[in-house]
C-alpha positions as CSV (number, residue, x, y, z in Angstrom):
1,M,-83.7,-31.2,83.5
2,K,-84.6,-32.2,80.0
3,L,-81.1,-32.2,79.0
4,L,-80.3,-34.5,82.0
5,K,-82.9,-37.0,81.0
6,H,-81.8,-36.9,77.3
7,A,-78.2,-37.6,78.3
8,I,-79.3,-40.4,80.5
9,I,-81.3,-42.1,77.5
10,V,-78.5,-41.7,75.1
11,F,-76.0,-43.3,77.7
12,A,-78.3,-46.2,78.3
13,A,-78.7,-46.8,74.5
14,S,-74.9,-46.7,74.2
15,L,-74.6,-49.4,76.8
16,L,-77.1,-51.6,74.8
17,L,-75.5,-51.2,71.5
18,P,-72.5,-53.8,72.0
19,S,-75.2,-56.4,73.4
20,C,-77.3,-55.9,70.4
21,G,-74.3,-56.2,68.2
22,G,-73.4,-59.4,69.9
23,D,-76.8,-60.8,69.5
24,V,-76.7,-60.0,65.7
25,E,-73.4,-61.8,65.4
26,S,-74.7,-64.9,67.3
27,A,-77.8,-64.9,65.2
28,R,-75.6,-64.6,62.1
29,L,-73.5,-67.6,63.1
30,A,-76.4,-69.7,64.1
31,S,-78.0,-69.0,60.8
32,E,-74.7,-70.0,59.0
33,S,-74.5,-73.2,61.0
34,R,-78.0,-74.3,60.2
35,A,-77.2,-73.6,56.5
36,S,-74.1,-75.6,56.7
37,E,-75.9,-78.5,58.3
38,K,-78.5,-78.6,55.6
39,I,-75.8,-78.5,52.9
40,A,-73.8,-81.3,54.7
41,Q,-77.0,-83.5,55.0
42,A,-77.9,-83.1,51.3
43,L,-74.4,-84.0,50.3
44,Y,-74.5,-87.0,52.6
45,N,-77.8,-88.2,51.1
46,S,-76.2,-87.8,47.6
47,A,-73.2,-89.8,48.7
48,I,-75.5,-92.6,50.0
49,A,-77.3,-92.7,46.8
50,A,-74.1,-92.8,44.8
51,E,-72.8,-95.6,47.0
52,K,-76.0,-97.6,46.4
53,A,-75.7,-97.0,42.6
54,G,-72.2,-98.3,42.8
55,K,-70.6,-95.1,42.0
56,L,-68.0,-95.5,44.7
57,G,-65.5,-93.0,43.3
58,R,-68.2,-90.2,43.4
59,A,-69.3,-91.3,46.9
60,I,-65.7,-91.1,48.2
61,K,-65.3,-87.6,46.9
62,I,-68.6,-86.4,48.5
63,Y,-67.8,-87.9,51.9
64,E,-64.4,-86.2,51.7
65,K,-66.0,-83.0,50.8
66,I,-68.2,-83.2,53.9
67,V,-65.4,-83.9,56.3
68,L,-63.2,-81.1,55.0
69,R,-65.8,-78.3,54.4
70,H,-68.3,-79.1,57.1
71,P,-66.4,-80.8,60.0
72,L,-68.7,-79.5,62.7
73,C,-72.0,-80.9,61.1
74,P,-73.6,-84.0,62.5
75,A,-73.2,-85.7,59.1
76,A,-69.3,-85.2,59.2
77,S,-68.6,-87.9,61.7
78,E,-70.6,-90.6,59.7
79,S,-69.1,-89.3,56.5
80,A,-65.5,-89.9,57.8
81,F,-66.2,-93.3,58.5
82,R,-68.0,-94.2,55.1
83,W,-65.1,-92.3,53.6
84,G,-62.4,-94.5,55.1
85,K,-64.4,-97.8,54.5
86,L,-64.9,-97.1,50.7
87,L,-61.2,-96.1,50.4
88,E,-60.2,-99.5,52.1
89,E,-62.5,-101.3,49.8
90,E,-60.9,-99.6,46.8
91,G,-57.5,-100.4,48.0
92,D,-56.4,-96.9,48.8
93,L,-55.1,-97.9,52.2
94,L,-52.9,-94.7,52.9
95,E,-55.9,-92.5,52.3
96,A,-58.1,-94.8,54.3
97,F,-55.8,-94.7,57.2
98,E,-56.0,-90.9,57.1
99,A,-59.8,-91.0,56.9
100,Y,-59.9,-93.3,60.0
101,D,-57.5,-90.9,61.7
102,A,-59.9,-88.1,61.2
103,I,-62.5,-90.0,63.2
104,L,-60.0,-90.6,66.0
105,T,-58.8,-87.1,66.3
106,K,-61.9,-85.2,65.5
107,Y,-64.9,-87.3,66.5
108,P,-64.0,-89.2,69.7
109,A,-67.8,-89.5,70.4
110,S,-68.3,-91.3,67.2
111,P,-70.1,-94.8,67.5
112,H,-67.5,-96.0,65.0
113,Y,-64.5,-94.9,67.0
114,A,-63.5,-98.4,68.2
115,E,-63.8,-99.9,64.8
116,A,-61.8,-97.0,63.2
117,M,-59.1,-97.6,65.8
118,K,-59.0,-101.3,64.9
119,R,-59.0,-100.7,61.1
120,Q,-56.3,-98.2,61.4
121,E,-54.0,-100.4,63.5
122,M,-54.7,-103.3,60.9
123,I,-53.7,-101.1,57.9
124,A,-50.5,-100.1,59.8
125,T,-49.6,-103.7,60.6
126,Q,-50.3,-104.8,57.1
127,A,-48.2,-102.0,55.5
128,T,-45.3,-102.8,57.8
129,E,-45.4,-106.5,57.0
130,G,-45.9,-105.9,53.3
131,Q,-49.1,-107.7,53.2
132,I,-51.0,-105.0,51.2
133,K,-51.8,-105.6,47.6
134,D,-52.4,-103.0,44.8
135,S,-55.9,-103.2,43.9
136,F,-55.1,-102.5,40.2
137,I,-52.1,-104.7,39.5
138,G,-52.6,-107.3,42.3
139,F,-49.0,-107.3,43.5
140,K,-48.1,-106.6,47.1
141,M,-47.1,-103.0,47.7
142,R,-44.0,-101.9,49.5
143,F,-44.6,-98.8,51.7
144,S,-41.5,-96.8,52.5
145,L,-39.9,-97.0,56.0
146,K,-40.9,-93.5,56.5
147,E,-44.7,-94.2,55.7
148,C,-44.7,-97.2,57.9
149,V,-43.1,-95.4,60.9
150,A,-45.6,-92.5,60.5
151,M,-48.6,-94.8,60.6
152,L,-47.4,-96.7,63.6
153,A,-46.6,-93.6,65.4
154,K,-50.2,-92.5,64.9
155,V,-51.6,-95.8,66.1
156,R,-49.6,-95.3,69.3
157,Q,-50.6,-91.7,69.7
158,N,-54.2,-92.4,69.1
159,A,-54.5,-94.9,71.9
160,P,-51.4,-94.5,74.2
161,R,-52.8,-96.7,76.9
162,A,-54.2,-99.5,74.8
163,P,-52.4,-102.7,74.0
164,S,-52.1,-101.5,70.4
165,A,-49.7,-98.7,71.6
166,A,-47.1,-101.2,72.7
167,K,-47.5,-103.4,69.7
168,A,-47.1,-100.2,67.4
169,Q,-44.0,-99.1,69.4
170,Y,-42.5,-102.6,69.0
171,A,-43.2,-102.6,65.3
172,I,-41.4,-99.3,64.9
173,G,-38.2,-100.8,66.4
174,R,-38.5,-103.8,64.1
175,V,-39.0,-101.7,61.1
176,Y,-35.9,-99.7,61.7
177,Q,-34.1,-102.7,62.6
178,S,-35.0,-104.9,59.6
179,R,-35.3,-102.3,56.9
180,G,-33.0,-99.4,58.0
181,D,-30.1,-98.9,55.6
182,Q,-28.4,-96.0,57.5
183,A,-26.4,-95.7,60.6
184,S,-29.0,-93.4,62.1
185,H,-31.6,-96.2,61.6
186,V,-29.6,-98.4,64.1
187,V,-29.8,-95.7,66.8
188,L,-33.7,-95.1,66.0
189,A,-34.3,-98.9,66.3
190,I,-32.5,-99.0,69.8
191,T,-34.4,-95.9,70.8
192,A,-37.7,-97.3,69.8
193,F,-37.1,-100.5,71.8
194,R,-35.9,-98.6,74.8
195,E,-39.1,-96.5,74.7
196,L,-41.1,-99.5,74.8
197,T,-39.4,-101.0,77.8
198,R,-39.6,-97.8,79.6
199,D,-43.3,-96.8,78.8
200,F,-44.7,-100.4,78.6
201,P,-42.5,-102.5,80.9
202,D,-45.3,-105.1,81.5
203,S,-46.1,-105.6,77.8
204,K,-45.7,-108.9,76.2
205,F,-43.5,-107.2,73.7
206,A,-41.2,-105.7,76.3
207,P,-38.9,-108.9,76.8
208,D,-38.1,-109.2,73.1
209,A,-37.6,-105.5,72.7
210,Q,-34.9,-105.6,75.5
211,Y,-33.5,-108.7,73.8
212,Q,-33.4,-106.9,70.3
213,I,-31.3,-104.1,71.9
214,G,-28.7,-106.6,72.7
215,E,-28.9,-108.3,69.3
216,I,-28.5,-105.0,67.5
217,L,-25.3,-103.9,69.7
218,F,-23.9,-107.3,69.4
219,A,-24.1,-107.2,65.6
220,Q,-22.8,-103.7,65.6
221,S,-19.8,-104.9,67.6
222,K,-19.0,-107.6,65.0
223,D,-20.3,-106.5,61.5
224,G,-21.4,-102.9,61.9
225,D,-19.2,-100.1,63.2
226,Q,-17.1,-102.7,65.1
227,D,-17.0,-100.5,68.2
228,S,-15.7,-102.7,71.0
229,A,-17.7,-100.6,73.4
230,N,-20.9,-102.1,71.9
231,L,-19.8,-105.6,73.1
232,D,-20.2,-104.3,76.6
233,R,-23.4,-102.6,75.9
234,A,-24.7,-105.7,74.4
235,K,-23.7,-107.7,77.4
236,R,-25.6,-105.3,79.7
237,A,-28.6,-105.4,77.4
238,F,-28.7,-109.2,77.7
239,E,-28.2,-109.1,81.5
240,D,-31.2,-106.9,81.6
241,V,-33.3,-109.5,79.9
242,V,-32.7,-112.1,82.5
243,I,-33.0,-109.7,85.4
244,R,-36.1,-107.8,84.3
245,Y,-37.8,-110.7,82.4
246,P,-36.5,-113.9,84.2
247,T,-39.4,-116.1,83.1
248,S,-39.5,-115.0,79.4
249,K,-38.3,-117.2,76.5
250,Q,-35.8,-114.4,75.7
251,A,-34.2,-114.9,79.0
252,K,-33.5,-118.5,78.0
253,W,-31.9,-117.3,74.7
254,Q,-29.2,-115.4,76.6
255,R,-27.2,-118.6,77.7
256,P,-25.0,-118.8,74.5
257,K,-24.8,-115.0,74.3
258,L,-23.7,-114.5,78.0
259,Q,-21.4,-117.5,77.9
260,A,-19.6,-115.9,75.0
261,L,-19.7,-112.4,76.5
262,L,-19.2,-113.2,80.2
263,P,-16.5,-115.9,80.6
264,T,-15.9,-115.0,84.1
265,I,-19.5,-115.8,85.0
266,S,-19.4,-119.1,83.1
267,S,-16.3,-120.2,84.8
268,G,-17.7,-119.3,88.1
269,L,-20.4,-121.9,87.6
270,S,-17.8,-124.5,88.4
271,K,-17.7,-123.3,92.0
272,S,-19.6,-125.7,94.3
273,Q,-22.3,-124.4,96.8
274,S,-20.6,-126.3,99.6
275,S,-17.2,-124.5,99.2
276,T,-19.1,-121.2,99.0
277,E,-20.9,-122.0,102.3
278,K,-17.7,-122.6,104.0
279,K,-16.7,-119.1,103.2
280,G,-19.9,-117.9,104.7
281,S,-21.1,-116.3,101.5
282,F,-23.9,-118.5,100.4
283,H,-27.1,-116.5,99.8
284,P,-30.0,-118.2,101.3
285,L,-32.3,-117.4,98.2
286,L,-30.0,-119.0,95.7
287,S,-29.9,-122.7,94.7
288,T,-26.6,-122.1,93.0
289,T,-24.2,-119.3,94.2
290,V,-21.7,-117.4,92.1
291,T,-19.7,-114.5,93.5
292,L,-19.6,-111.6,91.1
293,S,-17.7,-108.4,91.5
294,C,-20.1,-105.5,91.6
295,A,-17.9,-103.9,89.0
296,Q,-18.9,-106.6,86.7
297,I,-22.6,-105.8,86.8
298,P,-22.7,-102.1,87.7
299,D,-26.3,-100.8,88.4
300,R,-27.5,-104.4,88.6
301,C,-26.2,-105.2,92.0
302,A,-29.1,-103.5,93.7
303,Q,-31.6,-105.1,91.5
304,A,-30.3,-108.6,92.3
305,H,-30.5,-107.8,96.0
306,K,-34.1,-106.9,95.8
307,V,-35.0,-110.7,95.4
308,G,-36.6,-110.5,98.8
309,S,-34.0,-111.3,101.4
310,T,-33.2,-109.1,104.4
311,N,-29.8,-110.8,104.6
312,S,-28.0,-108.8,102.1
313,P,-24.5,-110.0,101.0
314,P,-21.3,-108.3,101.7
315,S,-20.8,-104.8,100.2
316,N,-17.9,-105.8,98.2
317,S,-19.7,-108.5,96.2
318,C,-23.2,-109.5,95.1
319,Y,-24.9,-112.6,94.2
320,A,-26.8,-113.3,91.0
321,S,-30.3,-114.8,91.7
322,S,-31.1,-118.4,90.7
323,F,-33.2,-117.4,87.7
324,W,-30.2,-115.6,86.1
325,L,-27.7,-118.3,86.7
326,S,-30.1,-120.9,85.4
327,A,-30.1,-119.0,82.1
328,L,-26.3,-119.5,81.9
329,A,-26.2,-123.0,83.1
330,S,-25.6,-125.7,80.5
């Protein structure tokens, strides 16, 4: 009987051992966390003192140390923001951009989140436009294409639903378009603009993004690789501008382009509305009607028919809507 009781006691004790071990580990971690918080707070206080004394270089190093070595401490979030602000004041814009990025990725609850996002976007925009001056020599700095694209990509990534995302995506396309010196940069520019029109179709940057696709392809057909197929691709890109964004200023810019690229459409404008009505092919929604072969504008016929009429035209032809024709009219 005594042996049985002893076995039961030993068994019960063995069950408690893991629990006790877990409690010990938890206590150790809690103790280390409190110690880390005290160290971080002490460092933060010294950084503030250095900042007030005008020793900005020392303050920057301390704030960076807090963020890198004590990222989970309460002082880390505030340190990241102060780190970015001081770097920006000192003219170290790339490092400031990364400091603000730490707030956006690690501390979404920070009271400085919105401001950090705004500052990061501003730095990326200024770097792309070549507006940043070196704090030492006073001349404007030229960031590499790779650096600019990386910053703009982070701006989009950190706020994918904000208006800044569409702006950043548009800027990526423009950077590749204006500063690219390789054939691959042409492809990357077109890809960036297409992603914009796909992901942000209602953005104010979307019409020009679609227009720039046509401009790039048109230039390539003439001065770049001189691929004749790009001429047809440019035509389609310009068509998409007036179909998707009929009221945009870019749609008005298409008149000379489409007159040059689509002679069959331009010549079709000479057809009178009355003669078309006699043939029974006048579309009730169009103020001016031009018959186009669906083969001329593949994949766009259905879009033109969605103007709102239930009286669809014959299956072997389609009619461009009045806003499209007005872009071509002289």
